[in-house]
C-alpha positions in Angstrom: -6.6 -17.6 12.7 -5.8 -15.0 10.2 -8.2 -12.4 9.6 -8.4 -9.9 7.0 -10.7 -7.3 6.6 -12.3 -5.1 2.9 -14.5 -2.9 1.7 -16.4 -4.6 -1.2 -19.6 -3.5 -3.7 -22.2 -6.5 -3.9 -25.9 -5.6 -5.8 -24.7 -1.7 -5.9 -24.4 -1.7 -1.9 -20.8 -1.0 -0.2 -20.2 -3.1 2.5 -17.6 -4.4 4.9 -16.0 -7.4 4.9 -14.4 -10.4 7.1 -11.7 -12.8 5.6 -11.3 -16.1 7.1 -9.8 -18.0 4.1 -9.0 -15.5 0.9 -12.2 -17.0 -0.7 -15.2 -16.1 1.7 -16.5 -13.1 2.9 -18.3 -12.4 6.0 -20.9 -9.3 5.4 -20.1 -7.3 8.9 -22.8 -4.8 7.6 -25.1 -7.1 7.8 -24.4 -6.6 11.5 -24.8 -2.6 11.5 -21.1 -2.2 10.8 -21.7 0.1 7.3 -18.0 2.1 7.3 -14.8 0.5 8.0 -12.9 3.4 9.6 -14.9 3.3 13.0 -14.5 -0.8 12.9 -10.5 0.0 13.1 -11.1 2.0 15.8 -12.1 -0.8 17.9 -10.2 -1.1 21.7 -9.9 -4.6 20.5 -10.5 -5.1 16.9 -9.1 -8.9 17.0 -11.1 -9.8 19.6 -14.7 -8.2 18.0 -13.9 -9.8 14.7 -13.7 -13.3 16.2 -17.1 -12.7 17.7 -18.7 -11.2 14.9 -17.2 -14.5 13.2 -19.1 -16.4 15.3 -22.6 -14.5 15.0 -24.0 -16.0 11.6 -23.7 -13.4 9.4 -24.5 -13.9 5.5 -21.5 -15.1 3.9 -20.0 -14.6 0.0 -18.0 -15.8 -2.3 -15.0 -13.3 -2.9 -15.2 -13.8 -6.7 -19.1 -12.6 -6.3 -18.1 -9.2 -5.4 -16.3 -6.1 -6.5 -13.4 -5.5 -4.4 -12.5 -1.9 -3.6 -9.9 -0.1 -1.9 -9.5 -0.5 2.0 -9.6 3.1 2.5 -12.7 5.8 3.0 -11.7 8.9 4.3 -7.6 8.0 5.6 -5.1 10.1 4.3 -2.1 8.0 2.2 1.1 9.0 3.4 4.5 7.1 2.1 8.1 6.7 3.5 11.0 6.5 1.5 14.6 5.1 1.7 14.0 2.4 4.1 15.6 -0.4 2.2 19.6 -0.2 1.5 18.0 -1.4 -2.1 15.7 1.8 -2.4 18.6 3.9 -0.6 21.1 3.0 -3.7 18.4 3.4 -6.7 17.6 6.8 -5.7 21.3 8.2 -5.4 21.8 6.7 -9.3 18.9 8.9 -10.4 21.4 11.7 -10.4 24.2 12.9 -8.7 22.5 15.9 -7.3 20.6 14.1 -5.4 22.6 11.3 -4.2 24.3 13.3 -1.0 20.5 14.1 0.4 19.7 9.9 0.1 22.4 9.0 1.9 22.3 11.1 4.9 18.4 10.3 5.0 19.0 6.6 4.9 21.3 7.0 8.3 19.2 10.0 10.1 17.4 9.8 12.9 14.6 11.9 10.8 13.0 9.6 8.1 11.5 10.9 4.7 7.7 11.0 4.5 5.9 12.0 2.0 2.2 12.9 1.4 1.0 10.0 -1.3 -2.7 10.1 -2.3 -6.3 10.9 -0.4 -8.4 8.3 0.0 -10.8 9.0 -3.0 -7.8 9.2 -5.3 -6.8 5.7 -4.4 -6.8 2.9 -7.0 -8.2 -0.2 -6.3 -7.2 -3.8 -7.7 -8.4 -4.1 -11.0 -8.3 -0.6 -12.0 -5.5 1.3 -13.7 -2.5 2.8 -12.4 -1.2 5.8 -14.1 2.1 6.6 -15.8 2.5 10.7 -16.4 2.6 11.3 -19.8 5.1 14.3 -19.5 7.4 11.6 -17.9 10.0 9.0 -19.5 11.1 7.0 -17.1 8.1 5.1 -14.6 8.1 2.3 -12.5 5.8 0.8 -10.0 7.5 0.4 -6.7 5.7 -2.6 -4.3 4.9 -1.9 -0.4 4.0 -2.8 2.4 1.4 -0.4 3.8 0.7 0.5 7.4 -3.1 1.3 8.8 -3.0 3.6 11.5 -5.6 4.7 13.8 -6.7 8.3 15.0 -4.7 7.2 18.0 -1.4 6.6 16.2 -2.1 3.0 16.5 -1.0 0.2 14.0 -4.2 -1.8 13.6 -3.5 -3.4 10.1 -1.5 -4.3 7.5 -2.2 -4.1 3.7 0.2 -3.6 0.3 0.6 -0.8 -1.8 1.7 0.6 -5.2 3.6 3.8 -4.8 4.1 5.0 -8.9 6.9 6.7 -9.1 8.0 9.1 -12.2 12.3 8.2 -11.4 13.1 11.1 -14.4 11.1 13.7 -13.0 12.6 13.0 -9.4 16.0 12.6 -10.5 16.2 16.3 -12.4 15.7 17.8 -9.2 14.8 16.7 -5.4 12.0 19.8 -5.6 9.7 17.7 -7.8 9.4 14.7 -5.6 5.5 15.5 -5.3 5.2 15.7 -9.1 6.9 12.7 -9.7 5.0 10.9 -6.5 1.6 12.8 -6.4 -0.7 12.7 -9.5 -3.9 11.5 -10.5 -4.1 7.1 -10.1 -0.4 7.1 -8.8 -1.4 5.2 -5.8 -3.2 1.6 -5.7 -3.8 -0.6 -2.6 -4.6 -3.8 -2.2 -8.0 -4.8 -1.0 -7.3 -6.5 2.0 -6.1 -5.6 5.1 -4.6 -8.3 7.5 -5.4 -7.4 11.1 -4.3 -9.2 14.1 -0.4 -10.3 13.4 2.4 -8.3 15.4 5.6 -6.9 13.5 7.9 -9.8 14.1 5.3 -12.1 12.3 4.8 -9.1 9.4 8.4 -9.0 9.5 8.6 -12.6 8.3 6.3 -11.6 4.7 7.8 -11.3 1.0 7.2 -8.8 -0.7 7.2 -9.4 -4.4 6.4 -7.7 -8.1 6.1 -9.0 -11.4 5.5 -6.9 -14.6 3.7 -8.3 -17.5 3.8 -6.6 -21.4 2.2 -9.0 -23.8 1.5 -11.7 -22.1 5.5 -12.3 -21.1 6.5 -11.5 -17.7 9.5 -9.2 -18.2 10.6 -8.3 -14.7 10.1 -9.9 -11.5 11.7 -9.2 -8.0 11.4 -10.3 -4.9 12.3 -8.8 -1.2 11.6 -9.7 2.5 9.9 -7.2 4.9 12.7 -7.8 7.3 14.4 -6.1 5.1 13.2 -2.6 6.5 15.8 -0.3 8.5 13.3 1.4 10.6 10.8 0.1 13.1 6.7 0.5 12.0 5.7 2.2 15.2 8.8 4.5 14.5 7.6 5.4 11.4 3.8 5.8 12.6 5.4 7.8 15.4 7.1 10.1 13.1 4.2 10.5 10.7 2.3 11.6 13.6 4.5 14.2 14.8 2.7 17.6 15.2 -0.2 16.5 12.7 -3.5 14.9 13.6 -5.3 12.3 11.8 -9.3 12.1 12.4 -9.6 9.3 10.4 -6.7 7.4 10.3 -3.9 7.0 8.1 -2.2 4.6 5.6 1.6 4.5 5.5 3.6 2.9 2.7 6.9 1.9 4.1 9.1 1.9 1.4 10.4 -0.2 -1.5 13.6 -2.6 -1.5 12.2 -4.0 -5.1 13.4 -1.6 -7.6 13.6 -2.8 -11.5 16.8 -1.7 -13.3 17.9 1.7 -14.6 17.1 0.5 -18.2 13.5 -0.5 -17.2 10.4 2.1 -17.8 6.5 0.9 -17.8 4.4 1.3 -20.8 0.8 1.6 -21.3 -1.1 -1.9 -21.1 1.4 -3.3 -18.9 0.4 -5.1 -15.9 1.7 -4.6 -12.3 1.2 -7.9 -10.2 2.2 -7.0 -6.5 2.1 -9.7 -3.4 2.7 -9.9 -0.3 2.4 -13.3 1.3 0.4 -12.3 5.0 -1.8 -9.9 2.7 -2.3 -10.8 -0.7 -2.7 -9.8 -4.4 -2.9 -6.5 -6.2 -3.2 -6.6 -9.8 -3.4 -3.2 -12.2 -2.9 -2.7 -15.5 -0.6 0.8 -16.6 -2.7 3.7 -18.6 -1.4 7.2 -19.4 -2.6 10.0 -17.0 
């Protein structure tokens, strides 16, 4: 049974939902679960969700609610250069950066950087941003690990780690400006729970970019191409710091548009992960 958690809005109220089929939502808020975070801290989350699914709670059609980003107070971080394709793309941004990205791909310590506060995360259906002072902007479709305050991976979602490649390519020290700005991070509404890393590594990640009704870029890769282990990445994130509300860690991208491509306003970015679902956003200048 595939179980997916979400946050949704119904009649002005923010609720926590559980879906078993992707079409219907079991309203967990009717059982007193008003926030997603404490639920993700459960000792045996899958067992608890199975019991809740059988408890006769109200059910809504997904199409009848507004799906929200699946974060409340979690910080969002990101790992980079975890796919060979990503390493090559980052090295192509400039000669100055090439050596650093080549080294970090093979180094024991991964590249990990802060991406977004929860309140700045964009939900599906909302605009993602491209910087007004950048000329080379791309989406980065990524698997995201949902991590509890104990540092345990409790679920998986999909994310868009928007990036200004010209700013990063100009100087490595500009990475925060290339990655962290208004509407630079989007997360799919669903958190898939009760699945193992070996199962997740069978999933595919795809992206389509639509401009004026036409697909102008499409690409796909396998989660199995991520070089580093999920627990390895989560452990590095949690070294020497704590996350009392948990965290979300984007795991890098293996689908990168060519060097001649840049996003434009009103483009539509559609990201799909086979075990999670879809994330769709229109592009706006910020």
